[in-house]
C-alpha positions as CSV (number, residue, x, y, z in Angstrom):
1,M,-24.3,-30.1,-22.5
2,S,-25.1,-28.0,-19.2
3,A,-22.2,-26.1,-17.5
4,P,-20.4,-26.9,-14.8
5,T,-21.8,-25.1,-11.7
6,V,-19.4,-24.4,-9.1
7,S,-19.6,-23.8,-5.0
8,V,-17.6,-20.7,-3.8
9,I,-15.8,-21.7,-0.1
10,V,-15.2,-18.5,2.1
11,P,-13.5,-19.2,5.3
12,A,-14.1,-16.2,7.7
13,Y,-12.5,-15.4,11.2
14,N,-13.1,-11.8,12.2
15,A,-13.3,-10.2,8.7
16,R,-16.1,-7.8,8.4
17,A,-13.5,-5.3,6.9
18,T,-13.1,-7.3,4.0
19,I,-16.1,-10.0,3.7
20,L,-18.4,-7.6,1.7
21,P,-16.1,-6.7,-1.3
22,T,-14.6,-10.6,-1.3
23,V,-18.4,-12.0,-1.1
24,T,-19.1,-9.7,-3.4
25,S,-16.7,-10.5,-6.1
26,A,-18.0,-13.8,-6.4
27,L,-21.1,-12.6,-7.2
28,E,-20.3,-10.4,-9.9
29,Q,-18.4,-13.4,-11.7
30,S,-19.4,-13.7,-15.5
31,H,-19.8,-17.6,-14.8
32,A,-21.7,-17.2,-11.7
33,P,-21.4,-19.7,-8.8
34,V,-24.6,-21.8,-8.1
35,E,-23.5,-21.0,-4.2
36,I,-21.3,-18.9,-2.4
37,I,-20.8,-20.4,1.4
38,V,-19.5,-18.4,3.9
39,V,-17.9,-20.1,6.7
40,D,-18.1,-18.0,10.0
41,D,-15.0,-19.6,12.1
42,G,-16.3,-18.4,15.0
43,S,-15.7,-15.0,14.9
44,T,-16.1,-12.2,17.2
45,D,-17.1,-9.5,15.1
46,D,-20.5,-9.2,13.2
47,T,-18.6,-11.1,10.1
48,A,-22.0,-13.4,10.1
49,S,-24.9,-10.8,10.3
50,I,-22.8,-9.1,7.2
51,A,-22.7,-12.1,4.8
52,S,-25.8,-13.1,6.1
53,S,-27.6,-9.8,4.4
54,L,-26.3,-10.6,1.1
55,P,-28.3,-11.7,-1.7
56,I,-29.2,-15.4,-2.6
57,P,-26.9,-17.7,-3.6
58,V,-24.8,-16.5,-0.6
59,R,-25.5,-18.6,2.5
60,V,-23.9,-18.9,6.1
61,I,-22.6,-21.6,7.9
62,R,-21.7,-20.7,11.6
63,K,-19.2,-23.0,13.4
64,P,-17.0,-23.0,16.3
65,N,-13.2,-21.7,16.0
66,G,-11.1,-24.6,14.4
67,G,-8.9,-22.6,11.6
68,P,-9.0,-22.5,7.7
69,A,-8.9,-25.9,7.3
70,S,-11.6,-27.1,9.1
71,A,-13.8,-24.2,7.9
72,R,-12.7,-25.1,4.3
73,N,-13.8,-28.9,4.7
74,V,-17.3,-27.8,6.9
75,G,-17.9,-25.8,3.7
76,A,-16.8,-28.6,1.3
77,L,-19.6,-30.9,3.1
78,A,-21.8,-28.6,2.6
79,A,-21.4,-28.1,-1.0
80,I,-23.4,-29.1,-4.2
81,G,-20.7,-28.0,-7.4
82,E,-19.2,-30.0,-9.3
83,W,-16.2,-27.7,-8.6
84,L,-15.0,-26.4,-5.1
85,A,-13.4,-22.5,-5.6
86,F,-11.5,-21.8,-2.3
87,L,-11.5,-17.6,-1.6
88,D,-9.9,-15.9,1.3
89,A,-12.3,-13.7,3.4
90,D,-9.6,-10.7,2.0
91,D,-9.1,-11.4,-1.3
92,I,-10.9,-10.7,-4.7
93,F,-12.1,-12.5,-7.5
94,L,-11.6,-11.0,-10.5
95,P,-14.6,-10.6,-12.7
96,D,-13.8,-13.4,-15.0
97,K,-12.2,-15.5,-13.2
98,L,-14.4,-18.9,-13.0
99,R,-15.3,-18.5,-16.7
100,T,-11.6,-18.3,-17.6
101,Q,-10.4,-21.6,-15.9
102,L,-13.5,-23.5,-16.8
103,S,-12.8,-23.0,-19.9
104,L,-9.2,-25.5,-19.5
105,A,-11.3,-28.2,-18.2
106,D,-11.0,-30.1,-21.2
107,D,-9.8,-33.5,-19.7
108,P,-11.6,-35.2,-16.6
109,R,-8.0,-36.0,-15.4
110,I,-7.6,-32.5,-14.8
111,A,-8.2,-32.1,-10.7
112,I,-7.3,-28.7,-10.0
113,L,-7.1,-25.1,-12.3
114,H,-5.4,-22.6,-11.1
115,G,-3.5,-19.1,-11.9
116,H,-2.0,-15.8,-11.3
117,S,-2.7,-12.8,-8.5
118,T,-2.5,-9.7,-9.4
119,D,0.7,-9.1,-7.5
120,S,2.3,-12.4,-9.5
121,A,5.7,-11.9,-10.9
122,M,6.7,-15.9,-11.0
123,D,6.0,-18.0,-14.2
124,L,3.8,-20.7,-14.3
125,P,4.6,-24.0,-16.4
126,D,1.2,-24.9,-18.3
127,E,1.2,-28.1,-15.6
128,L,2.5,-29.0,-12.3
129,D,3.6,-32.0,-10.8
130,F,4.2,-33.4,-7.7
131,E,8.3,-32.7,-8.4
132,A,7.7,-28.9,-9.2
133,L,5.3,-28.3,-6.0
134,W,7.8,-30.2,-3.8
135,E,10.2,-27.5,-4.9
136,R,7.9,-24.7,-4.5
137,N,4.2,-24.0,-4.2
138,A,3.1,-22.0,-6.8
139,I,-0.2,-22.2,-6.2
140,V,-2.3,-19.3,-5.1
141,N,-5.1,-20.7,-2.5
142,S,-8.0,-18.3,-4.1
143,S,-6.8,-19.0,-7.1
144,V,-8.1,-23.0,-7.2
145,L,-10.7,-24.6,-9.0
146,L,-11.2,-27.8,-7.1
147,R,-12.9,-31.3,-8.6
148,R,-15.4,-31.8,-5.9
149,H,-15.1,-35.9,-6.4
150,V,-11.4,-35.6,-5.6
151,F,-11.5,-33.7,-2.9
152,D,-13.6,-36.4,-1.1
153,E,-11.3,-38.8,-2.0
154,L,-8.2,-37.3,-0.6
155,G,-10.0,-36.8,3.1
156,G,-10.5,-32.7,2.4
157,F,-7.9,-30.6,3.9
158,D,-5.4,-32.0,6.8
159,E,-7.0,-29.9,10.3
160,S,-3.6,-30.5,11.9
161,P,-2.9,-27.5,14.1
162,D,0.9,-28.7,12.8
163,L,-0.4,-27.3,9.2
164,I,-2.2,-24.4,9.9
165,S,-1.3,-21.5,7.2
166,V,0.2,-24.7,4.7
167,E,-2.8,-26.9,4.9
168,D,-3.5,-25.6,1.3
169,Y,-0.1,-26.7,0.7
170,N,-0.2,-30.3,1.9
171,M,-3.0,-30.8,0.1
172,W,-2.4,-29.4,-3.2
173,L,1.3,-31.8,-3.3
174,R,-1.3,-34.8,-2.2
175,V,-3.6,-34.4,-5.4
176,A,-0.3,-34.6,-7.6
177,A,1.5,-37.1,-5.9
178,A,-2.4,-39.2,-6.6
179,G,-1.9,-38.6,-10.3
180,W,-3.8,-36.0,-10.9
181,R,-3.4,-33.6,-13.3
182,I,-3.0,-29.4,-12.0
183,R,-3.5,-27.1,-15.0
184,S,-2.3,-23.8,-14.9
185,C,-3.9,-20.5,-16.4
186,Q,-1.8,-18.0,-18.2
187,Q,-4.2,-14.8,-17.2
188,R,-4.5,-12.8,-13.7
189,L,-7.3,-14.4,-11.5
190,V,-7.4,-12.6,-7.9
191,R,-6.1,-10.0,-5.9
192,Y,-4.5,-12.0,-3.1
193,T,-3.6,-10.3,0.2
194,R,-0.1,-11.0,1.4
195,G,0.0,-12.0,4.8
196,S,2.1,-9.6,7.7
197,G,5.4,-9.9,8.0
198,L,5.5,-10.0,12.0
199,S,8.4,-12.1,13.2
200,S,6.1,-13.9,15.2
201,Q,3.8,-14.8,12.4
202,R,6.7,-15.8,10.1
203,D,8.2,-18.0,12.7
204,R,4.9,-20.0,13.2
205,F,4.6,-20.1,9.3
206,V,7.9,-21.6,8.9
207,K,7.9,-24.4,11.4
208,A,4.4,-25.3,9.6
209,Q,6.0,-25.4,6.7
210,V,9.1,-27.8,8.0
211,A,6.3,-29.8,9.6
212,N,4.6,-30.5,6.1
213,I,7.6,-31.3,4.2
214,R,8.4,-34.1,7.0
215,L,4.8,-35.0,7.2
216,I,4.1,-35.6,2.9
217,G,8.0,-36.7,2.7
218,Q,7.7,-39.7,5.2
219,Q,3.9,-40.2,3.8
220,F,5.1,-40.6,0.4
221,G,8.3,-42.5,1.1
222,L,11.1,-39.9,-0.2
223,S,14.2,-40.5,1.0
224,E,16.1,-38.1,4.0
225,K,18.8,-36.9,1.8
226,A,15.5,-35.1,-0.3
227,I,13.8,-33.9,3.2
228,S,16.8,-32.5,4.8
229,S,18.2,-30.8,1.4
230,R,13.8,-29.3,0.8
231,T,14.1,-28.0,4.4
232,A,16.9,-26.0,4.3
233,K,15.9,-24.6,0.6
234,L,12.8,-23.2,2.6
235,F,15.2,-21.9,5.6
236,R,17.4,-19.6,2.8
237,E,14.3,-18.6,1.1
238,I,13.0,-17.5,4.5
239,G,17.2,-16.2,5.5
240,K,16.5,-14.1,1.7
241,S,13.5,-12.5,3.1
242,A,14.4,-11.9,6.2
243,L,18.0,-10.0,4.4
244,F,15.6,-8.2,2.2
245,G,13.7,-6.8,4.6
246,R,16.9,-5.7,7.0
247,D,16.2,-8.0,9.7
248,M,19.8,-9.2,10.2
249,A,19.0,-11.2,13.2
250,A,16.2,-13.4,11.0
251,A,18.8,-13.7,8.5
252,R,21.4,-15.0,10.2
253,H,19.1,-17.8,12.5
254,Y,17.7,-18.9,8.8
255,F,20.8,-19.1,7.3
256,R,22.0,-21.1,10.4
257,Q,19.0,-23.2,10.1
258,A,20.0,-24.0,6.1
259,R,23.5,-24.8,7.0
260,R,22.9,-27.5,9.7
261,A,20.1,-29.0,7.3
262,D,22.5,-29.3,4.2
263,G,25.3,-27.1,4.9
264,T,25.2,-25.7,1.0
265,M,27.5,-22.6,0.3
266,G,24.7,-21.0,-0.4
267,A,23.7,-21.3,3.0
268,R,27.0,-20.3,4.0
269,L,27.1,-17.3,1.9
270,G,24.1,-15.9,2.7
271,L,25.2,-16.2,6.6
272,A,28.3,-14.2,5.7
273,V,26.1,-11.9,3.9
274,S,24.0,-11.5,6.7
275,Y,26.7,-9.7,8.7
276,L,27.3,-7.0,6.5
277,P,26.5,-3.3,7.2
278,P,22.8,-3.2,6.1
279,A,23.6,0.5,5.1
280,L,26.2,-1.2,2.5
281,L,23.2,-3.5,1.3
282,D,21.2,-0.5,0.5
283,A,23.5,1.0,-1.3
284,R,24.3,-1.7,-3.6
285,R,20.5,-2.1,-3.7
286,K,20.1,1.4,-4.9
287,L,23.2,1.1,-7.5
288,K,22.3,-1.9,-9.0
289,W,18.8,-1.0,-9.9
290,R,19.5,2.2,-11.1
291,Y,21.6,0.2,-13.7
292,T,19.3,-2.6,-14.6
293,H,16.4,-0.9,-15.0
294,P,17.0,2.0,-17.1
295,S,13.9,1.7,-19.2
296,Q,12.0,1.5,-16.5
297,H,12.5,5.4,-14.6
298,Y,9.2,7.1,-14.7
299,Q,7.8,8.3,-17.5
300,N,6.7,11.5,-16.0
301,S,6.4,14.6,-18.7
302,I,7.6,17.8,-18.3
303,D,5.0,20.2,-19.3
304,S,2.0,18.4,-17.3
305,I,3.1,18.0,-13.9
306,F,6.0,20.6,-13.8
307,V,9.6,19.6,-12.4
308,D,11.3,22.6,-13.7
309,H,11.6,25.3,-11.3
310,R,12.8,27.6,-14.2
311,R,10.1,26.9,-16.5
312,A,7.4,27.3,-13.7
313,R,4.4,29.4,-13.8
314,M,4.6,31.0,-10.2
315,A,2.0,32.0,-8.5
316,S,2.3,35.1,-6.5
317,R,-0.2,35.8,-3.5
318,P,-0.8,39.4,-2.3
319,G,-0.3,40.8,1.1
320,N,2.8,40.4,3.2
321,R,1.8,37.6,5.8
322,P,2.9,34.1,5.3
323,V,0.6,31.1,5.5
324,L,0.1,27.7,6.7
325,L,-1.4,24.6,5.0
326,V,-1.8,21.6,6.9
327,I,-2.6,18.6,4.6
328,V,-3.1,15.5,6.1
329,D,-2.4,12.3,4.1
330,A,-5.7,10.0,5.9
331,E,-5.1,6.5,4.6
332,E,-5.2,3.2,5.9
333,E,-2.3,1.5,8.5
334,F,0.3,-0.8,6.8
335,D,4.0,-1.7,7.5
336,W,6.2,0.9,5.6
337,A,8.6,-1.6,4.5
338,T,6.2,-3.2,2.2
339,V,5.0,-1.3,-0.5
340,P,2.5,-2.2,-2.1
341,S,0.6,-3.7,0.8
342,T,-2.8,-4.7,0.7
343,S,-4.4,-3.5,4.2
344,I,-7.1,-1.6,4.4
345,R,-7.3,-1.8,8.3
346,V,-8.3,2.4,9.1
347,E,-8.6,2.2,13.1
348,S,-6.1,5.0,13.2
349,V,-8.6,7.7,11.5
350,M,-10.5,7.6,15.3
351,A,-7.3,9.0,16.8
352,Q,-7.1,12.5,14.6
353,H,-9.5,14.0,17.4
354,L,-6.1,14.6,19.1
355,A,-4.9,17.1,16.7
356,Q,-8.1,18.2,16.0
357,R,-8.2,19.6,19.1
358,I,-4.9,21.1,18.7
359,F,-6.1,22.4,15.1
360,A,-9.3,24.1,16.6
361,R,-7.1,26.0,19.7
362,Y,-5.1,27.2,16.9
363,G,-8.0,28.2,14.2
364,I,-6.6,25.5,11.8
365,V,-8.5,24.3,9.1
366,P,-6.5,20.8,8.1
367,T,-7.6,19.0,4.5
368,Y,-7.5,15.3,5.1
369,A,-6.5,13.3,1.7
370,V,-8.3,10.7,1.8
371,D,-7.4,7.3,-0.2
372,Y,-9.7,4.6,-1.1
373,A,-9.5,2.5,2.0
374,V,-10.5,5.6,4.2
375,A,-13.4,7.1,1.6
376,S,-15.0,3.4,1.7
377,Q,-15.1,2.6,5.3
378,E,-17.4,4.2,7.7
379,E,-14.8,3.3,10.2
380,G,-12.5,5.8,7.8
381,Y,-14.8,8.8,6.4
382,G,-17.6,8.5,9.7
383,P,-15.0,10.6,11.6
384,L,-13.6,12.9,9.7
385,R,-16.9,13.7,8.0
386,E,-18.3,14.7,11.0
387,F,-15.0,17.3,11.0
388,M,-15.8,18.6,7.9
389,L,-19.8,18.7,8.4
390,G,-18.4,20.8,11.5
391,G,-16.5,23.2,9.4
392,Q,-13.6,21.7,11.1
393,C,-11.4,20.2,7.6
394,D,-11.2,20.0,4.1
395,I,-11.5,16.9,2.2
396,G,-9.1,16.1,-0.8
397,T,-8.0,12.7,-2.8
398,Q,-5.0,10.8,-2.0
399,L,-4.7,7.8,-5.1
400,H,-3.3,4.8,-3.4
401,P,-3.4,2.3,-6.9
402,W,-2.2,-0.8,-5.1
403,I,-5.6,-1.3,-3.0
404,N,-7.7,1.4,-5.5
405,P,-10.3,-0.6,-7.8
406,P,-10.0,-1.5,-10.6
407,L,-7.1,-3.6,-9.4
408,T,-6.1,-5.6,-12.8
409,E,-2.2,-4.2,-12.4
410,A,0.9,-6.6,-11.0
411,M,1.2,-5.8,-7.2
412,T,5.0,-4.3,-7.9
413,V,7.0,-1.6,-6.4
414,R,7.0,0.2,-9.6
415,N,3.2,0.2,-9.9
416,S,2.6,1.9,-7.0
417,F,3.2,5.2,-8.6
418,V,0.2,5.9,-10.4
419,G,1.8,7.4,-13.2
420,N,3.3,4.2,-14.1
421,L,0.0,2.8,-15.0
422,P,-1.6,2.7,-18.3
423,E,-3.2,6.0,-18.3
424,T,-7.0,4.3,-18.9
425,I,-6.7,2.1,-15.3
426,Q,-5.1,5.7,-13.8
427,F,-8.1,7.5,-15.1
428,E,-10.4,4.8,-13.5
429,K,-8.8,4.2,-10.7
430,L,-8.8,8.1,-9.6
431,R,-12.7,8.2,-10.9
432,I,-14.3,5.5,-8.8
433,L,-12.4,7.1,-5.8
434,T,-13.9,10.9,-6.4
435,E,-16.9,9.3,-6.8
436,T,-16.6,7.3,-3.6
437,I,-15.5,10.6,-1.6
438,R,-18.6,12.3,-2.9
439,Q,-20.7,9.6,-1.9
440,N,-19.7,9.1,1.5
441,F,-18.0,12.5,2.2
442,G,-21.5,14.4,0.4
443,C,-18.8,16.9,-0.9
444,D,-16.7,17.4,-4.3
445,P,-12.8,17.3,-3.9
446,I,-11.1,19.8,-5.7
447,L,-7.1,18.8,-3.9
448,Y,-5.3,15.9,-5.2
449,R,-2.0,14.0,-4.0
450,A,-0.5,10.8,-5.9
451,G,-0.1,8.1,-3.1
452,R,3.7,8.4,-3.2
453,Y,3.9,11.4,-4.9
454,G,4.0,9.5,-8.1
455,A,2.1,11.9,-10.3
456,G,2.5,11.1,-13.9
457,A,2.2,12.4,-17.7
458,A,-1.2,12.3,-17.8
459,T,-2.2,13.3,-14.0
460,V,-3.2,17.1,-15.1
461,D,-5.5,15.9,-17.6
462,H,-7.1,13.4,-15.6
463,L,-7.5,16.3,-12.8
464,K,-9.0,18.5,-15.1
465,K,-11.3,15.9,-16.6
466,L,-12.8,15.1,-13.2
467,G,-13.0,18.9,-11.4
468,Y,-9.7,18.8,-9.3
469,R,-8.1,22.5,-9.2
470,I,-5.6,21.4,-7.1
471,D,-2.8,18.8,-6.8
472,T,-0.1,18.5,-4.1
473,S,1.9,15.3,-5.8
474,V,4.9,16.9,-6.0
475,R,7.9,16.7,-3.2
476,P,10.7,18.9,-4.2
477,F,14.6,17.9,-4.5
478,Y,13.7,14.5,-3.9
479,D,14.5,12.0,-6.7
480,M,12.6,8.7,-6.4
481,R,13.9,6.7,-10.3
482,S,15.8,4.3,-8.4
483,S,12.5,2.4,-6.8
484,G,10.7,3.5,-10.2
485,G,9.2,6.8,-9.0
486,P,9.7,10.5,-10.9
487,D,12.4,13.1,-10.4
488,Y,11.3,16.2,-8.4
489,T,14.9,17.0,-7.6
490,C,14.3,20.6,-9.6
491,S,11.0,21.3,-8.7
492,P,9.6,24.8,-7.4
493,V,9.3,25.0,-3.6
494,Q,6.2,27.6,-3.8
495,P,3.2,27.2,-5.4
496,Y,2.9,27.4,-9.1
497,W,0.3,26.7,-12.2
498,C,0.1,23.3,-14.1
499,D,-1.5,24.3,-17.3
500,Q,-1.6,27.6,-19.4
501,Q,-5.0,28.0,-18.4
502,R,-4.1,28.5,-15.1
503,T,-6.7,26.3,-13.8
504,L,-4.8,23.6,-12.0
505,L,-2.9,24.7,-8.6
506,E,-0.1,22.8,-8.1
507,I,1.0,23.3,-4.0
508,P,4.3,21.6,-3.6
509,L,5.6,20.1,-0.2
510,T,7.8,22.4,1.7
511,V,10.9,21.0,1.8
512,G,14.5,22.4,1.2
513,M,18.1,22.7,2.2
514,L,19.9,23.6,5.6
515,G,23.7,23.5,6.3
516,M,26.2,26.0,5.0
517,A,26.0,25.3,1.2
518,A,22.0,25.6,1.5
519,A,22.5,28.5,-0.7
520,H,23.5,26.3,-3.8
521,G,22.0,23.2,-2.8
522,R,20.0,23.4,-5.8
523,E,22.8,23.0,-7.8
524,I,24.8,20.5,-5.5
525,Y,21.8,18.1,-4.6
526,P,21.6,16.3,-8.2
527,W,25.3,15.3,-8.1
528,I,25.3,13.8,-4.3
529,S,21.9,11.6,-4.8
530,G,22.7,10.3,-7.8
531,P,24.0,6.8,-7.9
532,T,28.0,6.8,-7.0
533,A,27.4,9.5,-4.4
534,S,24.7,7.7,-2.8
535,L,26.7,4.2,-2.5
536,L,29.3,6.4,-0.3
537,R,26.5,8.0,1.5
538,M,26.9,11.3,0.5
539,P,24.0,12.9,1.3
540,A,24.4,11.4,5.0
541,I,27.5,12.5,5.1
542,L,27.3,16.1,4.0
543,S,23.7,16.2,6.7
544,R,26.0,15.1,9.8
545,T,28.8,17.8,9.1
546,N,26.0,20.4,8.7
547,V,27.4,21.1,5.2
548,L,23.7,20.3,3.1
549,N,21.0,18.8,4.6
550,R,17.7,18.5,3.1
551,T,14.5,18.7,5.4
552,S,10.5,19.3,5.6
553,I,7.9,20.5,7.8
554,S,6.4,17.4,9.5
555,P,6.3,16.1,13.2
556,E,7.5,13.1,11.2
557,G,11.1,12.6,11.6
558,T,12.5,16.2,11.6
559,P,13.3,17.8,14.3
560,L,11.5,20.7,15.4
561,S,14.5,22.8,15.4
562,E,15.2,22.1,11.9
563,A,11.7,23.0,10.8
564,K,11.6,26.4,12.1
565,A,15.1,26.6,10.5
566,L,13.4,25.9,7.3
567,T,10.7,28.2,7.6
568,R,12.7,31.1,8.0
569,R,14.9,30.1,5.7
570,V,11.9,30.4,2.9
571,L,10.1,33.3,4.5
572,E,13.6,35.3,4.0
573,Q,13.4,34.8,0.2
574,Q,9.8,35.0,0.3
575,P,8.1,37.3,2.8
576,N,4.4,36.4,2.3
577,G,5.8,32.3,0.6
578,V,3.7,29.4,1.4
579,I,4.5,26.5,4.0
580,V,3.5,22.9,3.7
581,L,3.1,21.1,6.8
582,T,1.8,17.6,6.6
583,Y,2.0,13.9,8.0
584,H,0.3,11.1,8.1
585,S,-3.0,10.0,9.5
586,T,-1.4,6.4,11.1
587,S,1.3,8.6,13.2
588,L,-1.5,9.4,15.6
589,E,-2.0,5.8,16.7
590,P,1.6,4.5,18.3
591,G,2.9,1.6,16.2
592,N,1.9,2.1,12.9
593,T,4.8,4.7,11.6
594,P,8.7,5.0,12.6
595,Y,7.9,8.3,14.2
596,V,5.4,6.9,17.1
597,R,6.3,3.5,18.3
598,S,5.2,4.3,21.7
599,N,2.4,6.9,23.9
600,A,5.6,8.7,24.8
601,D,6.5,9.6,20.9
602,L,2.8,10.4,20.2
603,R,2.9,13.5,23.3
604,R,5.9,14.5,21.6
605,F,4.8,14.7,18.0
606,L,1.6,16.3,19.3
607,A,3.6,18.4,21.1
608,W,5.9,19.5,17.8
609,L,2.7,20.4,16.2
610,E,1.6,22.9,19.0
611,S,5.4,24.4,19.0
612,Y,5.5,24.8,15.8
613,F,1.9,26.6,15.5
614,D,3.2,29.0,18.2
615,F,6.3,29.6,16.1
616,F,4.5,30.5,12.7
617,L,1.9,32.1,14.1
618,G,3.0,34.0,16.8
619,T,6.8,34.9,16.0
620,C,6.4,34.7,12.0
621,N,3.6,36.4,12.1
622,G,1.9,33.9,9.9
623,M,-1.8,33.1,9.5
624,A,-3.7,29.4,8.9
625,S,-5.5,29.1,5.6
626,T,-6.3,26.2,3.6
627,P,-5.5,24.9,-0.2
628,A,-8.9,26.1,-1.3
629,R,-9.0,29.1,0.3
630,L,-5.8,30.2,-1.3
631,L,-6.6,28.7,-4.5
632,A,-9.5,31.3,-4.6
633,E,-6.7,34.1,-3.2
634,L,-5.1,33.5,-6.1
635,S,-7.3,32.2,-9.1
636,P,-7.3,34.6,-12.3
637,D,-11.3,34.4,-12.3
638,Q,-14.2,33.8,-9.6
639,S,-15.1,30.1,-10.1
640,S,-12.4,28.6,-7.6
641,R,-14.4,30.5,-4.9
642,R,-17.6,29.0,-5.6
643,L,-15.5,25.7,-5.1
644,A,-13.3,26.9,-2.1
645,P,-15.1,26.2,1.3
646,V,-14.8,29.4,3.6
647,H,-13.9,28.8,7.1
648,A,-13.3,31.0,10.3
649,P,-9.7,32.3,9.7
650,A,-7.2,31.2,12.3
651,T,-5.8,35.0,13.7
652,S,-7.0,38.4,13.1
653,D,-6.6,39.5,9.2
654,A,-5.1,42.7,8.4
655,E,-4.3,42.4,5.1
């Protein structure tokens, strides 16, 4: 018997940033599809030309814009396979997706085969029927294999504008109602890109869901009570989601809608909770996590990335002038309230010239720690490579595991700290990122930063194997265990060696304490940042009363006066100390981060940089350097000097 044939259908609209990896994931299936049909739904970018450049069996169909249901229907009409595999243009098939599913197609009454995505946390029954699907849509569209003749029998996707974004759910319900079997695969099959949480999109999605519930209910003769109950459940779910995101106005709106629909106690309780102060809910969330996930605290090793200032082998530099290092997290734009995120948009890198002009005036050479989204897309690496080739910046590495292949882990907050992943996955992600940087920048990165500062027990070994000489993953005074991260409460603030051989230099973020009790901040802060003290908002109270205030050197959220005060405090303790200034590349484009929402915010951000540079290079008699040059200065041998690119000094160096 010949193997079943599969046609992969990819509806695409303005998907130039994602279409290549998406279609490639279908091309690389262990069970090869008979064809991959990209339906360009009236794109205004070069999506179609990118797809057309791919080899057989990829083919492209162009049509006027009509929405995803229309595009899928056009693709299905042209398909020749016995099974239809639907793949959204920003999702990824895992390599054995089709083969794994087809092994379960042992009954001609099975119409749909589906399975888990990489971020799936829900349990799936082995089979789904209409009642189960009516309660919730447990099917990820890009995981679906659908028999072609069943698709034809049911007339394809409903193209009504009222159902945009839920047309797939409508189809699955119709398949189940017609008596066909829907079988679940318990393996992870796809990497799924979640939609934006913008309120306008959420409202459209809710309206489409309500329309679908009523349409299906009436089509299959459900009672008005059943329709109202399901609608109320939808409103409660959306209300809970808004409450979790602390969008209190939206939460109240949807809980009111749920109460009107069926008046359940759950809707009333949700409405009451939506009037509580967000700070109280945050404290409850943090306290609950700590006491319900004791086994999930970050498995960091004090012997690999030192977290105790009393045990660290400090790296003392010669001379009497302090140095300033600028390290920029060059990354994709995403909603900071949603981590992990699947966004790979990197247009904000084009705005880095605004800061580069300032750096050039002060003779500062920043180091851009680039993640996979930036390193793999020309929009990201192109501008930074030009700066690098002109001697205006250095390039390092930043690992965001949630977008960095291989993407085999569940997409959870805990797994956004790379040190929580299996060691083999950690190493492979870093290896792929390193090779991507070498290929697209033409340099060997020697500086590393774990995204979210999530270094782990194996980090040092992995970095040394791949030729790294500097780690910048430590964020002193921060305890991130409540969200699954490491505890850096007792970490040193000045550079130190991570290993006995002194081959890997740790350059921590400059974080410190201000206020009347600052001299005792190292001893006090672990107590006031604990779960009980946090519930009582002790850190905020002590900060407002100027007793103890944790701050860092960054234009993102740190008042200039505090940055100057912290700098003075650090240099009082170590006159030739190292100051690390850092920010995110996304802040150079308004609207991406909480710190720069408008053009006025951007002007203040840039002015902050200029004022701080005037202060450090002038008042403090400091000098600008780079992490690579600092390594060369501190290294016990000469090998690091060959690795460190040398740039013109920022100021005349009298040392």
